[in-house]
C-alpha positions as CSV (number, residue, x, y, z in Angstrom):
1,M,-77.8,-0.4,35.4
2,G,-75.4,-1.9,37.9
3,F,-72.5,-2.1,35.5
4,T,-72.3,1.6,34.6
5,I,-71.1,2.7,38.0
6,I,-67.6,1.4,37.4
7,K,-67.1,4.5,35.3
8,P,-68.1,7.3,37.6
9,K,-67.5,10.9,36.8
10,G,-64.0,12.0,37.5
11,V,-62.6,8.5,37.4
12,I,-62.8,7.7,33.7
13,F,-59.3,7.2,32.2
14,S,-57.7,8.2,35.4
15,K,-54.6,6.3,36.8
16,I,-56.9,4.7,39.3
17,L,-59.2,3.2,36.7
18,K,-56.2,2.0,34.7
19,L,-54.9,0.2,37.9
20,A,-58.4,-1.2,38.4
21,I,-58.3,-2.7,34.9
22,V,-55.0,-4.4,35.8
23,L,-56.7,-5.8,38.9
24,L,-59.7,-6.9,36.8
25,I,-57.6,-8.8,34.2
26,A,-55.3,-10.4,36.8
27,S,-58.3,-11.4,39.0
28,V,-60.0,-13.2,36.2
29,G,-56.9,-15.4,36.1
30,F,-56.9,-15.8,39.9
31,S,-60.6,-16.8,39.8
32,F,-59.8,-19.5,37.2
33,I,-57.4,-21.1,39.8
34,D,-59.7,-20.7,42.8
35,T,-62.7,-22.1,41.0
36,F,-61.0,-25.5,40.6
37,W,-58.3,-25.4,43.3
38,A,-59.9,-27.9,45.6
39,V,-60.6,-30.3,42.7
40,Y,-57.1,-29.9,41.4
41,L,-55.6,-30.5,44.9
42,E,-57.8,-33.6,45.4
43,S,-56.5,-35.0,42.1
44,F,-53.0,-35.2,43.7
45,I,-53.9,-36.6,47.1
46,H,-57.3,-38.3,46.6
47,N,-58.3,-37.4,50.1
48,I,-60.8,-34.7,51.0
49,A,-59.6,-34.4,54.5
50,L,-56.1,-33.8,53.3
51,V,-57.3,-31.1,51.0
52,G,-58.5,-29.1,54.0
53,F,-55.3,-29.9,55.9
54,I,-53.0,-28.7,53.1
55,S,-55.1,-25.6,52.6
56,S,-54.7,-24.9,56.4
57,I,-50.9,-25.2,56.1
58,L,-50.9,-22.7,53.2
59,A,-53.1,-20.3,55.2
60,F,-50.7,-20.7,58.1
61,I,-47.7,-19.8,55.8
62,S,-49.7,-17.0,54.3
63,F,-50.4,-15.5,57.7
64,F,-46.7,-15.2,58.8
65,S,-45.4,-14.3,55.4
66,F,-47.3,-11.1,55.5
67,F,-45.0,-10.1,58.4
68,F,-41.8,-11.4,56.9
69,I,-42.3,-9.5,53.6
70,V,-42.6,-6.1,55.3
71,P,-38.8,-5.3,54.9
72,L,-39.2,-5.9,51.1
73,I,-42.1,-3.6,51.0
74,E,-40.3,-0.9,53.0
75,K,-37.1,-1.1,51.0
76,Y,-38.0,-1.6,47.3
77,D,-40.1,0.1,44.6
78,K,-43.7,-1.1,45.1
79,A,-44.4,-1.1,41.3
80,K,-41.4,-3.4,40.6
81,T,-42.4,-5.6,43.5
82,F,-45.9,-5.9,42.1
83,S,-44.6,-6.7,38.6
84,I,-42.2,-9.3,39.9
85,S,-45.0,-10.9,41.9
86,L,-47.3,-11.1,38.9
87,F,-44.5,-12.7,36.8
88,F,-43.8,-15.5,39.4
89,I,-47.5,-16.1,40.0
90,A,-48.0,-16.6,36.3
91,I,-44.9,-19.0,36.2
92,S,-46.4,-20.9,39.2
93,Y,-49.7,-21.4,37.2
94,F,-47.8,-22.7,34.2
95,V,-46.0,-25.2,36.5
96,F,-49.3,-26.3,38.0
97,S,-50.6,-26.9,34.5
98,I,-47.8,-29.4,33.7
99,T,-46.5,-31.0,36.9
100,K,-47.7,-34.4,38.1
101,N,-45.3,-34.4,41.1
102,F,-47.0,-33.6,44.4
103,Y,-43.8,-32.3,46.0
104,I,-43.1,-29.9,43.2
105,F,-46.7,-28.8,43.3
106,L,-46.5,-28.2,47.1
107,A,-43.2,-26.2,46.8
108,V,-44.6,-24.0,44.0
109,A,-47.9,-23.5,46.0
110,V,-45.9,-22.1,48.9
111,I,-43.9,-19.8,46.7
112,A,-47.1,-18.7,44.9
113,T,-48.7,-17.9,48.3
114,I,-45.8,-15.6,49.3
115,F,-45.8,-13.8,45.9
116,H,-49.6,-13.4,46.2
117,N,-49.0,-11.6,49.5
118,L,-46.4,-9.4,48.0
119,R,-48.8,-8.6,45.2
120,I,-51.7,-7.7,47.6
121,T,-49.5,-5.5,49.8
122,S,-47.6,-3.7,47.0
123,F,-50.7,-3.1,44.9
124,G,-52.7,-1.8,47.9
125,I,-50.0,0.7,48.8
126,I,-49.8,1.9,45.1
127,V,-53.5,2.6,45.1
128,K,-53.3,4.4,48.4
129,N,-50.4,6.6,47.2
130,K,-52.2,7.4,44.0
131,S,-55.3,8.6,45.9
132,S,-55.9,11.9,47.6
133,K,-57.1,11.6,51.2
134,K,-60.5,12.9,50.1
135,K,-60.9,10.2,47.4
136,L,-59.3,7.1,49.0
137,S,-62.6,5.4,49.9
138,R,-64.0,6.2,46.5
139,N,-61.0,4.8,44.7
140,E,-61.1,1.7,46.9
141,G,-64.6,1.3,45.7
142,V,-63.5,1.4,42.1
143,M,-61.0,-1.3,42.8
144,Y,-63.4,-3.6,44.6
145,T,-66.1,-3.1,41.9
146,L,-63.8,-4.3,39.2
147,L,-62.5,-7.1,41.5
148,N,-66.0,-8.3,42.0
149,L,-66.7,-8.0,38.3
150,A,-63.7,-10.4,37.8
151,W,-65.3,-12.9,40.2
152,F,-68.6,-12.4,38.3
153,I,-67.3,-13.4,34.9
154,G,-64.2,-15.6,35.8
155,P,-65.9,-18.6,37.3
156,L,-68.5,-18.6,34.5
157,I,-65.8,-18.7,31.8
158,A,-63.8,-21.3,33.7
159,G,-66.9,-23.4,34.1
160,L,-67.7,-23.3,30.4
161,L,-64.1,-24.1,29.5
162,S,-64.1,-27.1,31.8
163,R,-66.7,-28.7,29.6
164,Y,-64.2,-28.9,26.8
165,Y,-60.7,-28.7,28.3
166,S,-58.9,-30.2,31.3
167,I,-58.2,-28.2,34.5
168,N,-54.5,-28.2,33.5
169,I,-55.2,-26.3,30.4
170,I,-57.4,-23.8,32.3
171,F,-54.5,-23.3,34.8
172,G,-52.2,-22.6,31.9
173,L,-54.7,-20.1,30.5
174,A,-54.8,-18.4,33.9
175,G,-51.0,-17.9,33.7
176,F,-51.4,-16.2,30.3
177,I,-54.1,-13.9,31.7
178,V,-51.9,-12.9,34.6
179,L,-49.1,-12.1,32.1
180,I,-51.5,-9.9,30.1
181,A,-52.2,-8.0,33.3
182,L,-48.4,-7.6,33.9
183,I,-47.9,-6.2,30.3
184,H,-50.8,-3.8,30.8
185,F,-49.3,-2.6,34.1
186,S,-45.9,-2.1,32.5
187,F,-47.4,0.4,30.1
188,L,-48.7,2.5,32.9
189,K,-45.0,3.3,33.8
190,I,-45.7,3.6,37.6
191,H,-42.9,4.0,40.1
192,E,-43.4,3.8,43.8
193,V,-40.0,4.3,45.4
194,E,-41.1,5.6,48.7
195,T,-39.1,3.8,51.4
196,R,-38.4,3.9,55.1
197,K,-34.9,4.6,56.5
198,I,-35.4,2.1,59.3
199,I,-36.2,-1.4,58.0
200,D,-38.3,-3.7,60.2
201,K,-36.4,-6.9,60.5
202,N,-37.7,-8.0,63.9
203,V,-41.0,-9.7,63.2
204,I,-42.0,-10.0,66.9
205,K,-41.5,-6.2,67.4
206,L,-43.5,-5.5,64.3
207,F,-46.3,-7.7,65.5
208,K,-46.3,-5.9,68.9
209,D,-46.2,-2.5,67.3
210,F,-49.1,-3.2,65.0
211,F,-51.4,-4.4,67.8
212,K,-50.6,-1.9,70.4
213,D,-52.6,0.8,68.7
214,K,-56.4,0.5,69.5
215,K,-57.5,2.1,66.2
216,R,-55.4,-0.3,64.1
217,V,-56.7,-3.3,66.1
218,I,-60.4,-2.2,65.5
219,A,-59.7,-1.7,61.8
220,Y,-57.9,-5.1,61.7
221,F,-60.9,-7.0,63.1
222,L,-63.5,-5.1,61.1
223,G,-61.6,-5.8,57.9
224,G,-61.7,-9.5,58.7
225,G,-65.4,-9.4,59.2
226,V,-66.0,-9.6,55.4
227,N,-63.6,-12.6,55.1
228,Y,-65.4,-14.3,58.1
229,W,-68.7,-14.0,56.2
230,W,-67.2,-15.4,53.0
231,S,-66.6,-18.7,54.7
232,L,-70.3,-19.1,55.1
233,I,-70.8,-18.3,51.4
234,Y,-68.0,-20.2,49.8
235,I,-67.4,-23.1,52.2
236,F,-70.7,-24.1,54.0
237,I,-73.4,-23.0,51.6
238,P,-72.1,-25.1,48.7
239,I,-72.3,-28.1,51.0
240,Y,-75.8,-27.1,52.1
241,I,-76.9,-26.9,48.4
242,I,-75.6,-30.4,47.6
243,E,-77.0,-31.9,50.8
244,N,-80.5,-30.6,49.9
245,G,-80.4,-32.6,46.7
246,L,-79.7,-29.7,44.2
247,K,-77.4,-30.2,41.3
248,V,-73.8,-29.0,41.5
249,S,-74.7,-26.4,38.9
250,Y,-76.7,-24.6,41.5
251,V,-73.5,-23.9,43.4
252,G,-72.2,-22.0,40.3
253,Y,-75.5,-20.1,39.9
254,F,-75.5,-19.1,43.5
255,L,-71.8,-17.9,43.6
256,F,-72.5,-16.1,40.3
257,A,-75.5,-14.3,41.7
258,I,-73.8,-13.4,45.0
259,T,-71.5,-10.9,43.2
260,I,-74.3,-8.9,41.5
261,P,-75.0,-6.6,44.6
262,L,-71.3,-6.2,45.0
263,I,-70.8,-5.0,41.5
264,A,-73.9,-2.8,41.6
265,F,-73.3,-1.0,44.9
266,T,-69.7,-1.2,46.1
267,Y,-68.7,2.1,44.4
268,F,-71.8,3.9,45.6
269,F,-71.3,3.0,49.2
270,S,-67.5,3.6,49.2
271,N,-68.1,7.1,47.8
272,L,-70.9,7.7,50.3
273,A,-68.7,6.6,53.2
274,G,-66.2,9.3,52.3
275,K,-69.0,11.9,52.6
276,I,-71.1,10.8,55.6
277,G,-68.4,8.9,57.5
278,F,-67.4,5.2,57.9
279,K,-69.1,4.4,61.2
280,K,-72.7,4.6,59.8
281,I,-71.8,2.5,56.7
282,F,-70.1,-0.1,58.9
283,K,-73.0,-0.4,61.2
284,I,-75.6,-0.7,58.5
285,G,-73.6,-3.2,56.5
286,F,-73.0,-5.5,59.4
287,F,-76.6,-5.2,60.6
288,I,-77.8,-6.3,57.2
289,V,-75.7,-9.5,57.2
290,F,-76.5,-10.2,60.8
291,S,-80.2,-9.9,60.1
292,A,-80.0,-12.1,56.9
293,A,-78.2,-14.9,58.8
294,L,-80.7,-14.8,61.6
295,I,-83.7,-14.9,59.2
296,C,-82.0,-17.9,57.5
297,F,-81.9,-19.7,60.8
298,F,-85.7,-19.7,61.0
299,V,-86.3,-20.4,57.3
300,S,-86.5,-24.0,55.9
301,N,-86.9,-23.3,52.1
302,I,-83.5,-23.5,50.5
303,Y,-84.4,-21.3,47.6
304,L,-85.6,-18.6,49.9
305,I,-82.4,-19.0,52.0
306,L,-80.2,-18.6,48.9
307,L,-82.2,-15.5,47.8
308,I,-81.8,-13.9,51.3
309,L,-78.0,-14.5,51.2
310,I,-77.7,-13.0,47.7
311,L,-79.6,-9.9,48.9
312,A,-77.3,-9.8,52.0
313,S,-74.4,-9.1,49.7
314,T,-75.7,-5.5,49.6
315,G,-74.4,-5.3,53.2
316,I,-71.0,-6.7,52.2
317,S,-70.9,-4.1,49.4
318,M,-70.9,-1.5,52.2
319,L,-67.9,-3.2,53.9
320,E,-65.4,-4.7,51.4
321,S,-63.7,-1.5,50.2
322,T,-64.6,0.8,53.1
323,T,-62.9,-1.3,55.8
324,E,-59.6,-1.2,53.9
325,A,-60.0,2.6,53.2
326,Y,-60.7,3.1,56.9
327,F,-57.5,1.2,57.9
328,F,-55.4,3.5,55.6
329,D,-57.1,6.6,57.1
330,T,-56.0,5.5,60.6
331,L,-52.3,5.5,59.6
332,K,-49.8,8.3,59.7
333,G,-46.9,9.1,57.5
334,K,-45.2,6.0,56.1
335,E,-46.9,3.6,58.4
336,D,-48.6,1.9,55.5
337,L,-45.2,0.4,54.5
338,R,-45.0,-1.2,57.9
339,F,-48.5,-2.2,58.7
340,Y,-50.5,-2.9,55.5
341,G,-48.9,-6.3,55.2
342,P,-49.7,-7.3,58.8
343,Y,-53.2,-5.9,58.3
344,N,-53.9,-8.4,55.5
345,T,-53.3,-11.3,57.9
346,T,-56.9,-10.7,59.0
347,I,-57.9,-12.5,55.9
348,D,-56.2,-15.8,56.9
349,L,-57.1,-15.4,60.6
350,N,-60.8,-14.9,60.0
351,H,-61.0,-17.7,57.4
352,F,-59.4,-20.0,59.9
353,I,-61.6,-19.0,62.9
354,S,-64.9,-19.1,61.0
355,R,-64.2,-22.5,59.4
356,V,-63.1,-24.1,62.7
357,L,-66.1,-22.8,64.5
358,G,-68.4,-23.8,61.7
359,G,-66.9,-27.3,61.7
360,L,-67.4,-27.6,65.4
361,V,-71.1,-26.5,65.1
362,L,-71.7,-29.1,62.4
363,L,-70.2,-31.8,64.7
364,F,-72.9,-31.3,67.3
365,F,-75.9,-29.5,65.7
366,P,-78.0,-29.5,62.6
367,F,-76.9,-27.4,59.7
368,K,-79.2,-24.5,60.4
369,F,-77.2,-23.6,63.5
370,I,-74.4,-22.5,61.1
371,F,-76.7,-19.5,60.3
372,L,-77.0,-18.8,64.0
373,L,-73.2,-18.9,64.5
374,F,-72.7,-16.4,61.7
375,S,-75.6,-14.2,62.8
376,I,-74.0,-13.9,66.3
377,S,-70.6,-13.3,64.8
378,M,-71.9,-10.5,62.5
379,L,-73.7,-8.9,65.5
380,G,-70.3,-8.8,67.3
381,F,-68.8,-7.0,64.3
382,F,-71.8,-4.6,64.4
383,F,-71.0,-3.7,68.0
384,L,-67.3,-3.4,67.2
385,S,-68.0,-1.0,64.4
386,S,-69.6,1.4,66.9
387,K,-66.1,1.8,68.3
388,T,-64.7,3.3,65.1
389,K,-64.0,7.0,64.5
390,N,-66.6,8.5,62.1
391,I,-63.9,9.7,59.6
392,K,-65.3,11.9,56.8
393,E,-62.7,12.0,54.0
394,I,-64.5,14.9,52.4
395,N,-63.3,17.1,55.3
396,R,-59.7,16.0,55.0
397,K,-56.9,17.9,53.3
398,N,-55.5,16.3,50.1
């Protein structure tokens, strides 16, 4: 039942669904890489601490590159930018599959990070421009539903392939999958040539301009709330599973199950947000994950904890696509060309903050206090969501 909602009435065969299919195909390739990224990196440096350090460097580069790529987004055709990004991402995956030189790997990883940011920003603007104001949140829901579907099937396929093939071969296959997404996108014949006459070359001014608007700041931190939560799910819970004596396979089962509520409900809630307003959806979503983390703090049975966290994804399904749609709805004119890139830095910022705070908690307290940390954090996002405007897209002009 949960899978049929990715083809809602009025969306079938539309440009938006075709774009979502491009995202689905490409994201399967991306999920191949992310599933084994830490293992692949460790094979170069043979040091778990350095894996975290290098990942932090790449996150640091990613944060600032979102600002530096703004002039490219403002000046060039977004469809061409997206196509070029997919091409070089695919090439980087091919290089990963064959190189044994750490410095070549590191240089290509930096380049791939920048092209991923160009991909995220250009694709997001394409989706926004192809959506009417009344249907933006609904269309974002279509995108995130298929994105989560990719993360539902991708790691499973990668895991099965890893039983028979090396990680290098899987990385090469990921490159081919991204190229397939590029070919499919080229058949859509999309052109997004909207540009700004004034190109932002001053990164410091752009930074100040972005954060001087209260509505953008609120949207920025709310959008990061989801990424903050994912640190609990993808970084700390796998450690918790292993420390409780469960097999590594349980990590895969858990991450597989965590996407089911996202696939089932993302479109429904994004469509609902456009009708009843974003504020109500935000508050309920953050309250669900706040409550789930708090309950986990008082529960000792690991299987029950995992079940609670899987059910908590229902709250995340109310937030992933809607927070991005809300951000676009706060913009005017061509502000998306300036500010969508900087908005995406909330991903790296919240990953960094949540992981540092989580690490500090684990230095001084038992693991269960991780749940208390994330519960308090989600409560903060809950209160912040009450500061949003209750925009109803259904009342807006196309």
